[in-house]
N, CA and C of each residue as an Amber inpcrd file, in Angstrom:
protein
   183
  25.8750000 -18.9460000  40.8430000  26.8530000 -18.7950000  40.2880000
  27.0260000 -20.6090000  41.5510000  27.5980000 -21.5680000  40.6720000
  28.5270000 -22.7860000  41.7410000  29.3970000 -22.2810000  42.2330000
  29.9490000 -23.1020000  42.8910000  31.4510000 -22.9940000  43.9480000
  32.2090000 -23.4440000  42.2520000  32.6640000 -24.2330000  41.6430000
  33.0110000 -23.7100000  40.3620000  33.5030000 -22.3840000  39.5590000
  32.1810000 -22.1630000  39.4500000  32.5850000 -21.1070000  38.4860000
  32.6380000 -19.4510000  39.6250000  32.5200000 -19.5030000  40.8600000
  33.0850000 -18.5850000  41.7370000  34.5890000 -18.7850000  41.7380000
  35.2340000 -19.6600000  41.7410000  36.7210000 -20.4030000  42.5430000
  37.1980000 -19.5210000  40.8780000  36.6950000 -19.8760000  40.0440000
  37.4210000 -19.3500000  38.7180000  36.7820000 -17.9880000  38.5160000
  36.3870000 -17.2310000  39.5100000  35.9890000 -15.9740000  38.3880000
  37.0180000 -15.4330000  39.8360000  37.1270000 -16.1290000  41.2300000
  37.8110000 -15.4730000  42.4590000  39.5200000 -15.3530000  41.9020000
  39.9360000 -16.2400000  40.8830000  41.0100000 -16.6970000  40.2480000
  41.5920000 -15.0560000  39.1120000  40.5470000 -14.7740000  39.2820000
  40.3950000 -13.6640000  37.7940000  40.4450000 -12.0210000  39.0580000
  40.0100000 -12.1880000  40.1040000  39.5430000 -10.9390000  40.8860000
  40.6510000 -10.7520000  41.9160000  41.0690000 -11.6420000  42.4270000
  41.7470000 -11.6380000  43.3850000  42.6690000  -9.9650000  43.9490000
  43.9760000 -10.1070000  42.2700000  44.3760000  -8.8400000  43.2610000
  43.2650000  -7.3520000  43.2470000  42.3210000  -7.3010000  42.3770000
  41.9750000  -5.8950000  42.4520000  41.4270000  -6.3280000  44.9880000
  41.1830000  -7.2450000  44.7490000  40.2130000  -8.0400000  45.9650000
  41.5030000  -6.9430000  47.2430000  42.7370000  -8.2560000  46.4390000
  44.0480000  -7.7460000  47.5160000  43.8650000  -6.1230000  47.8960000
  43.7770000  -5.0490000  46.5710000  44.0550000  -3.2850000  46.9340000
  42.9730000  -3.0800000  48.0100000  40.8080000  -3.3800000  47.4750000
  40.5380000  -2.9740000  48.2680000  41.0490000  -3.6150000  49.7920000
  41.0050000  -4.6870000  50.0450000  41.1960000  -4.6260000  51.9890000
  42.5720000  -4.9660000  51.8170000  43.3880000  -4.0100000  52.4570000
  44.9910000  -3.4380000  52.2240000  45.4480000  -4.9220000  53.3450000
  43.8580000  -5.2380000  54.1200000  45.0540000  -6.5390000  55.2630000
  44.8820000  -7.9880000  54.6670000  44.6520000  -7.7780000  53.4660000
  44.6650000  -9.2200000  51.8680000  45.5940000  -9.5550000  52.1340000
  46.4390000 -10.5970000  52.2220000  47.7580000 -11.6190000  51.8240000
  47.3230000 -11.7840000  50.4720000  48.5250000 -12.1320000  49.9790000
  49.1380000 -13.2890000  48.8590000  48.5300000 -14.4700000  49.9550000
  48.7030000 -15.0230000  50.3270000  48.4160000 -16.1870000  51.3740000
  47.2640000 -15.9210000  51.4530000  46.7340000 -15.2770000  51.7170000
  45.1470000 -15.1220000  52.2570000  44.1210000 -15.4720000  51.0760000
  45.2640000 -15.2230000  49.6270000  43.8480000 -15.3000000  49.0090000
  44.0810000 -16.7110000  48.0470000  44.9440000 -17.4300000  48.6880000
  44.9630000 -18.8950000  47.8410000  44.5480000 -19.9960000  48.5540000
  43.7100000 -21.1060000  47.7640000  43.7220000 -22.0040000  48.3290000
  44.0280000 -23.1820000  47.0870000  43.5110000 -24.0970000  48.2220000
  44.0010000 -25.5370000  47.5810000  42.3970000 -25.9210000  46.4510000
  42.5270000 -27.3700000  46.3260000  41.1330000 -26.9140000  45.4970000
  40.5940000 -28.1490000  46.2700000  39.5240000 -27.1560000  46.8220000
  38.2830000 -28.1260000  48.2410000  38.6480000 -27.2860000  48.7360000
  39.3260000 -26.1700000  48.9700000  39.1440000 -25.5250000  49.8070000
  39.0890000 -23.6060000  50.0400000  37.7240000 -23.8080000  48.8770000
  37.8920000 -22.7270000  48.8090000  36.8080000 -21.6000000  50.1270000
  35.9910000 -22.6560000  50.7000000  35.3040000 -21.8730000  52.1040000
  36.0510000 -21.5430000  53.0830000  37.0740000 -22.2950000  53.2710000
  38.2520000 -22.1810000  53.9970000  39.1200000 -20.9650000  53.7720000
  39.2270000 -20.7690000  52.4660000  40.1880000 -19.0760000  51.9050000
  38.8900000 -17.8740000  51.9190000  37.7760000 -18.3460000  52.3610000
  36.6410000 -17.2170000  52.7810000  36.3060000 -16.8760000  53.7920000
  36.5490000 -17.8020000  54.7360000  37.6680000 -18.1840000  56.1080000
  37.8740000 -16.4530000  56.7750000  39.1320000 -17.1860000  55.9960000
  40.6840000 -16.3170000  56.5900000  40.2480000 -14.9410000  55.3540000
  38.9940000 -14.1640000  54.6470000  39.4420000 -12.9480000  53.8830000
  38.4660000 -12.6960000  55.2650000  37.7480000 -13.2590000  55.7410000
  36.4610000 -13.1460000  56.4820000  36.8770000 -12.3840000  57.6880000
  37.9520000 -13.1520000  58.3410000  38.8650000 -12.3870000  59.4010000
  39.1140000 -11.1180000  59.1910000  40.0740000 -11.1620000  57.8930000
  40.5050000  -9.9200000  57.6000000  39.7700000  -8.6550000  57.5900000
  38.4500000  -8.7240000  56.8280000  37.9990000  -7.6880000  56.2910000
  36.3510000  -7.9430000  57.2790000  36.1760000  -8.4820000  57.9060000
  34.7710000  -8.4310000  59.2020000  34.0120000  -8.6460000  57.7520000
  33.6120000  -9.2960000  56.6890000  32.7840000  -9.3820000  56.4080000
  32.2120000 -11.1180000  56.2900000  30.5660000 -10.8210000  56.2140000
  30.3070000 -12.5880000  56.7630000  30.7950000 -13.2580000  55.6520000
  30.6410000 -14.3770000  55.0840000  31.3240000 -15.5950000  53.8590000
  30.4390000 -14.9290000  53.1110000  28.5660000 -15.5090000  52.8040000
  27.7660000 -15.2880000  51.9290000  28.2570000 -13.1720000  51.0460000
  28.4920000 -12.5000000  52.0190000  28.5260000 -11.0270000  51.6760000
  29.7940000 -11.2090000  50.8750000  30.8590000 -11.9390000  51.1930000
  32.2510000 -12.3450000  50.3710000  31.7280000 -12.6270000  49.3230000
  30.7500000 -13.7630000  48.9620000  30.2160000 -14.5890000  48.5580000
  30.3220000 -13.2150000  47.0760000  28.6090000 -12.9350000  47.0610000
  27.9290000 -11.8400000  46.6300000  28.5500000 -11.1620000  46.2490000
  30.2740000 -10.1270000  46.4000000  30.9730000  -9.6390000  46.2640000
  31.7000000  -9.8890000  44.8840000  31.9470000 -11.4650000  45.4300000
  33.4850000 -12.1910000  44.2170000  31.8110000 -11.8750000  42.8910000
  30.1490000 -12.7180000  43.5720000  30.3880000 -12.4970000  41.9340000
  29.6380000 -11.9090000  41.3620000  30.0010000 -10.4910000  41.5000000
  29.3720000  -9.0000000  41.0880000  30.1910000  -8.3760000  40.4880000
  31.4800000  -9.0500000  41.0550000  32.7130000  -8.5950000  40.2570000
  32.6480000  -8.3200000  38.8520000
């Protein structure tokens, strides 16, 4: 899945992701165009998961 597809999927599932990981806030799930990796870094800090693991989880959702 390319980055654009991953970003689109993220927009569909971010609410579920916030419920699954209680420390994740609305601000953590927002990203500006071209800043998806930066958002993944914030999620990595909050969840303790590697960026690749987060990408895989988003792809599987």
